[in-house]
N, CA, C and O of each residue as an XYZ file, in Angstrom:
412
protein
N       0.844     -1.162      0.000
C       0.000      0.000      0.000
C       0.892      1.228      0.000
O       1.848      1.288      0.773
N       0.611      2.192     -0.832
C       1.354      3.445     -0.878
C       0.395      4.612     -0.711
O      -0.619      4.698     -1.404
N       0.719      5.508      0.210
C      -0.078      6.704      0.439
C       0.658      7.857     -0.230
O       1.805      8.154      0.106
N      -0.007      8.496     -1.172
C       0.655      9.487     -2.008
C      -0.104     10.801     -2.102
O       0.082     11.530     -3.076
N      -0.940     11.132     -1.145
C      -1.808     12.291     -1.312
C      -1.159     13.625     -0.954
O      -1.563     14.657     -1.491
N      -0.170     13.635     -0.069
C       0.455     14.874      0.407
C      -0.523     15.770      1.171
O      -0.310     16.979      1.256
N      -1.574     15.202      1.718
C      -2.548     15.993      2.469
C      -2.944     15.208      3.710
O      -3.523     14.128      3.595
N      -2.642     15.733      4.898
C      -2.885     14.989      6.125
C      -4.350     14.631      6.337
O      -4.655     13.656      7.024
N      -5.258     15.406      5.757
C      -6.685     15.079      5.906
C      -7.003     13.724      5.283
O      -7.949     13.050      5.691
N      -6.209     13.334      4.295
C      -6.400     12.046      3.635
C      -5.358     11.033      4.086
O      -5.667      9.854      4.264
N      -4.111     11.496      4.272
C      -3.022     10.591      4.644
C      -3.287      9.878      5.959
O      -3.189      8.653      6.031
N      -3.620     10.628      6.996
C      -3.757     10.025      8.318
C      -4.835      8.942      8.334
O      -4.549      7.841      8.804
N      -6.051      9.185      7.852
C      -7.042      8.101      7.843
C      -6.613      6.908      6.972
O      -6.883      5.761      7.326
N      -5.956      7.167      5.851
C      -5.505      6.074      4.978
C      -4.439      5.237      5.681
O      -4.450      4.009      5.596
N      -3.532      5.896      6.364
C      -2.476      5.172      7.079
C      -3.063      4.383      8.245
O      -2.736      3.211      8.430
N      -3.920      5.016      9.025
C      -4.550      4.326     10.160
C      -5.318      3.100      9.656
O      -5.245      2.029     10.257
N      -6.042      3.259      8.571
C      -6.771      2.118      7.998
C      -5.832      1.019      7.526
O      -6.118     -0.163      7.718
N      -4.735      1.389      6.921
C      -3.757      0.409      6.441
C      -3.117     -0.349      7.593
O      -2.884     -1.555      7.511
N      -2.837      0.381      8.670
C      -2.213     -0.260      9.829
C      -3.121     -1.303     10.470
O      -2.645     -2.199     11.167
N      -4.410     -1.192     10.239
C      -5.365     -2.157     10.789
C      -5.404     -3.451      9.975
O      -6.104     -4.396     10.341
N      -4.653     -3.492      8.875
C      -4.618     -4.680      8.023
C      -3.283     -5.398      8.185
O      -2.403     -4.943      8.917
N      -3.146     -6.519      7.497
C      -1.887     -7.252      7.502
C      -1.082     -6.987      6.233
O      -0.188     -7.764      5.897
N      -1.385     -5.916      5.534
C      -0.654     -5.571      4.318
C       0.841     -5.550      4.637
O       1.247     -5.086      5.703
N       1.649     -6.051      3.718
C       3.069     -6.224      3.974
C       3.922     -4.989      3.790
O       5.061     -4.957      4.256
N       3.405     -3.975      3.127
C       4.202     -2.772      2.853
C       3.295     -1.557      2.935
O       2.267     -1.492      2.262
N       3.682     -0.593      3.765
C       2.963      0.678      3.840
C       3.998      1.772      3.612
O       4.783      2.097      4.503
N       3.990      2.325      2.429
C       4.908      3.391      2.063
C       4.174      4.715      2.020
O       3.030      4.794      1.573
N       4.851      5.765      2.496
C       4.206      7.073      2.584
C       5.106      8.128      1.932
O       6.262      8.296      2.322
N       4.570      8.825      0.949
C       5.285      9.845      0.189
C       5.419     11.125      0.999
O       4.566     11.448      1.826
N       6.496     11.841      0.750
C       6.672     13.152      1.360
C       8.082     13.356      1.861
O       8.864     12.411      1.970
N       8.393     14.583      2.161
C       9.716     14.935      2.678
C       9.853     14.463      4.123
O       8.882     14.036      4.748
N      11.056     14.547      4.629
C      11.284     14.202      6.044
C      10.503     15.151      6.960
O       9.940     14.721      7.966
N      10.471     16.426      6.613
C       9.718     17.406      7.420
C       8.225     17.071      7.393
O       7.565     17.075      8.432
N       7.704     16.785      6.218
C       6.290     16.405      6.101
C       6.007     15.173      6.936
O       4.975     15.092      7.602
N       6.923     14.212      6.904
C       6.709     12.988      7.670
C       6.742     13.251      9.174
O       5.947     12.670      9.913
N       7.644     14.112      9.642
C       7.659     14.455     11.074
C       6.317     15.062     11.490
O       5.773     14.727     12.541
N       5.799     15.950     10.658
C       4.495     16.562     10.958
C       3.392     15.511     10.926
O       2.478     15.535     11.750
N       3.481     14.593      9.974
C       2.493     13.523      9.855
C       2.542     12.616     11.089
O       1.502     12.193     11.594
N       3.753     12.321     11.572
C       3.887     11.469     12.750
C       3.154     12.062     13.944
O       2.502     11.330     14.689
N       3.247     13.370     14.141
C       2.537     14.013     15.252
C       1.032     13.770     15.123
O       0.355     13.488     16.112
N       0.521     13.881     13.912
C      -0.922     13.656     13.699
C      -1.289     12.181     13.917
O      -2.357     11.875     14.446
N      -0.403     11.282     13.510
C      -0.664      9.856     13.707
C      -0.677      9.506     15.191
O      -1.528      8.737     15.637
N       0.260     10.062     15.959
C       0.258      9.813     17.400
C      -1.015     10.370     18.028
O      -1.598      9.741     18.912
N      -1.452     11.553     17.575
C      -2.711     12.132     18.072
C      -3.885     11.211     17.770
O      -4.857     11.169     18.524
N      -3.794     10.470     16.658
C      -4.866      9.545     16.265
C      -4.761      8.211     16.990
O      -5.582      7.321     16.766
N      -3.754      8.058     17.860
C      -3.637      6.846     18.659
C      -2.731      5.768     18.083
O      -2.722      4.643     18.582
N      -1.974      6.088     17.049
C      -1.063      5.114     16.454
C       0.104      4.878     17.406
O       0.639      5.823     17.986
N       0.498      3.616     17.566
C       1.575      3.249     18.495
C       2.939      3.292     17.802
O       3.027      3.358     16.576
N       3.996      3.255     18.609
C       5.355      3.203     18.061
C       5.549      1.958     17.194
O       6.186      2.026     16.143
N       5.008      0.836     17.627
C       5.132     -0.403     16.844
C       4.473     -0.234     15.477
O       5.004     -0.699     14.469
N       3.336      0.420     15.441
C       2.658      0.657     14.160
C       3.457      1.626     13.299
O       3.578      1.427     12.090
N       4.002      2.671     13.911
C       4.838      3.626     13.177
C       6.007      2.890     12.530
O       6.417      3.227     11.420
N       6.535      1.902     13.212
C       7.645      1.117     12.697
C       7.331      0.377     11.411
O       8.247     -0.011     10.686
N       6.068      0.177     11.116
C       5.664     -0.487      9.867
C       5.728      0.447      8.666
O       5.730     -0.012      7.524
N       5.781      1.749      8.912
C       5.734      2.716      7.812
C       7.093      2.859      7.140
O       8.123      2.928      7.812
N       7.089      2.902      5.832
C       8.280      3.219      5.057
C       8.092      4.652      4.572
O       7.358      4.917      3.620
N       8.780      5.573      5.257
C       8.630      6.983      4.914
C       9.888      7.728      5.299
O      10.369      7.540      6.417
N      10.435      8.537      4.468
C      10.049      8.708      3.074
C      10.151      7.394      2.297
O      10.947      6.515      2.628
N       9.359      7.289      1.300
C       9.162      6.063      0.548
C      10.274      5.869     -0.493
O      10.716      6.826     -1.129
N      10.713      4.626     -0.653
C      11.623      4.284     -1.742
C      13.065      4.061     -1.334
O      13.466      4.311     -0.197
N      13.834      3.578     -2.309
C      15.269      3.363     -2.165
C      15.978      4.619     -2.665
O      15.525      5.261     -3.613
N      17.074      4.959     -2.033
C      17.817      6.161     -2.408
C      18.633      5.913     -3.673
O      19.807      5.549     -3.613
N      17.985      6.117     -4.820
C      18.665      5.961     -6.113
C      18.800      7.302     -6.823
O      19.207      7.358     -7.983
N      18.456      8.380     -6.125
C      18.525      9.703     -6.743
C      17.357      9.977     -7.671
O      17.484     10.771     -8.604
N      16.227      9.339     -7.435
C      15.056      9.499     -8.289
C      14.590     10.951     -8.329
O      14.570     11.625     -7.299
N      14.221     11.429     -9.495
C      13.730     12.799     -9.679
C      12.333     12.808    -10.309
O      11.451     13.546     -9.870
N      12.147     11.995    -11.322
C      10.882     11.999    -12.058
C       9.879     11.046    -11.401
O      10.267     10.206    -10.589
N       8.599     11.168    -11.744
C       7.614     10.214    -11.231
C       7.967      8.768    -11.593
O       7.767      7.855    -10.791
N       8.484      8.571    -12.787
C       8.841      7.222    -13.221
C       9.987      6.661    -12.383
O       9.957      5.502    -11.970
N      10.996      7.496    -12.137
C      12.128      7.061    -11.310
C      11.688      6.811     -9.873
O      12.171      5.882     -9.225
N      10.785      7.630     -9.380
C      10.263      7.434     -8.031
C       9.518      6.104     -7.937
O       9.655      5.388     -6.945
N       8.736      5.771     -8.952
C       8.022      4.486     -8.979
C       9.005      3.323     -8.953
O       8.787      2.338     -8.248
N      10.086      3.435     -9.719
C      11.110      2.385     -9.717
C      11.740      2.274     -8.336
O      11.983      1.169     -7.850
N      12.008      3.417     -7.698
C      12.582      3.446     -6.357
C      11.676      2.728     -5.354
O      12.158      1.981     -4.502
N      10.382      2.953     -5.456
C       9.405      2.319     -4.561
C       9.357      0.814     -4.819
O       9.377      0.016     -3.882
N       9.293      0.436     -6.086
C       9.277     -0.994     -6.427
C      10.547     -1.677     -5.925
O      10.494     -2.800     -5.424
N      11.686     -1.000     -6.059
C      12.956     -1.561     -5.582
C      12.911     -1.782     -4.072
O      13.419     -2.786     -3.573
N      12.305     -0.851     -3.353
C      12.203     -1.008     -1.903
C      11.350     -2.217     -1.548
O      11.708     -2.989     -0.658
N      10.240     -2.384     -2.227
C       9.361     -3.527     -1.966
C      10.090     -4.833     -2.270
O      10.018     -5.781     -1.488
N      10.793     -4.887     -3.404
C      11.550     -6.089     -3.760
C      12.622     -6.368     -2.713
O      12.800     -7.513     -2.297
N      13.336     -5.330     -2.285
C      14.380     -5.492     -1.281
C      13.813     -6.065      0.017
O      14.391     -6.985      0.595
N      12.704     -5.532      0.466
C      12.093     -6.024      1.706
C      11.615     -7.459      1.561
O      11.795     -8.274      2.466
N      11.006     -7.768      0.419
C      10.496     -9.134      0.199
C      11.613    -10.154      0.089
O      11.440    -11.309      0.478
N      12.761     -9.738     -0.440
C      13.870    -10.678     -0.616
C      14.775    -10.755      0.609
O      15.658    -11.611      0.678
N      14.560     -9.870      1.568
C      15.364     -9.880      2.781
C      16.720     -9.216      2.642
O      17.572     -9.363      3.518
N      16.938     -8.482      1.544
C      18.200     -7.772      1.388
C      18.096     -6.406      2.048
O      16.999     -5.931      2.344
N      19.216     -5.793      2.271
C      19.229     -4.475      2.909
C      19.679     -3.439      1.886
O      20.870     -3.305      1.608
N      18.725     -2.715      1.336
C      19.027     -1.641      0.401
C      18.970     -0.309      1.152
O      18.476     -0.250      2.278
N      19.468      0.740      0.539
C      19.537      2.069      1.164
C      18.178      2.756      1.120
O      17.933      3.599      0.257
N      17.300      2.399      2.044
C      15.971      2.996      2.104
C      16.065      4.453      2.520
O      16.856      4.813      3.391
N      15.248      5.287      1.888
C      15.181      6.690      2.289
C      14.746      6.825      3.748
O      15.118      7.784      4.425
N      13.967      5.872      4.222
C      13.498      5.907      5.610
C      14.671      5.916      6.590
O      14.608      6.550      7.643
N      15.736      5.208      6.232
C      16.853      5.051      7.151
C      17.878      6.177      7.061
O      18.821      6.218      7.852
N      17.707      7.084      6.112
C      18.647      8.184      5.944
C      18.256      9.395      6.757
O      17.247      9.405      7.462
N      19.097     10.432      6.635
C      18.796     11.659      7.368
C      18.942     12.900      6.495
O      18.531     13.987      6.902
N      19.507     12.765      5.327
C      19.725     13.903      4.454
C      18.554     14.153      3.525
O      17.465     13.610      3.709
N      18.796     14.975      2.536
C      17.722     15.283      1.571
C      17.311     14.038      0.788
O      18.124     13.147      0.548
N      16.054     13.991      0.400
C      15.589     12.838     -0.378
C      15.811     13.051     -1.869
O      15.704     12.107     -2.651
N      16.114     14.267     -2.265
C      16.445     14.572     -3.664
C      17.857     15.119     -3.709
O      18.252     15.926     -2.867
N      18.614     14.672     -4.701
C      20.009     15.082     -4.845
C      20.194     15.805     -6.160
O      19.436     15.597     -7.107
N      21.195     16.648     -6.215
C      21.570     17.289     -7.469
C      20.650     18.431     -7.860
O      19.761     18.819     -7.101
N      20.876     18.968     -9.064
C      20.072     20.116     -9.530
C      18.630     19.721     -9.768
O      18.334     18.584    -10.136
N      17.744     20.666     -9.556
C      16.315     20.422     -9.727
C      15.954     20.374    -11.162
O      14.786     20.177    -11.499
C-alpha cells in the first residue's frame, strides 16, 4: 500500500486504515519534514510506536530518483528489497535530503 496524497486530511485516515490490516508494505510519500508533521498527527490519532515502525517513509530506495517514473522504480525496488530480505539504502533510514543534485 502506498499513500501518495500529500494531504494529512487524507493521509492520516488512509495510514490508520492500512495499519489495521496485515498488508506487507505501507509506504508514505513526502519529505522528512512532512513525515515528522504527519507522525505528530498519527500519534494524536492513537497510532503506536510499533505501528509507526511499519511505515516506510520517506518512501523508496535512495537511487537519486527525480521523475515520477524514477520514483516508482525506487518504490518498487524497496518492496523487492524487503520481500527478498536484502538491505538496500531505504530513504526511511537516511537523514539527508531525499532529492540530490540540480532540480
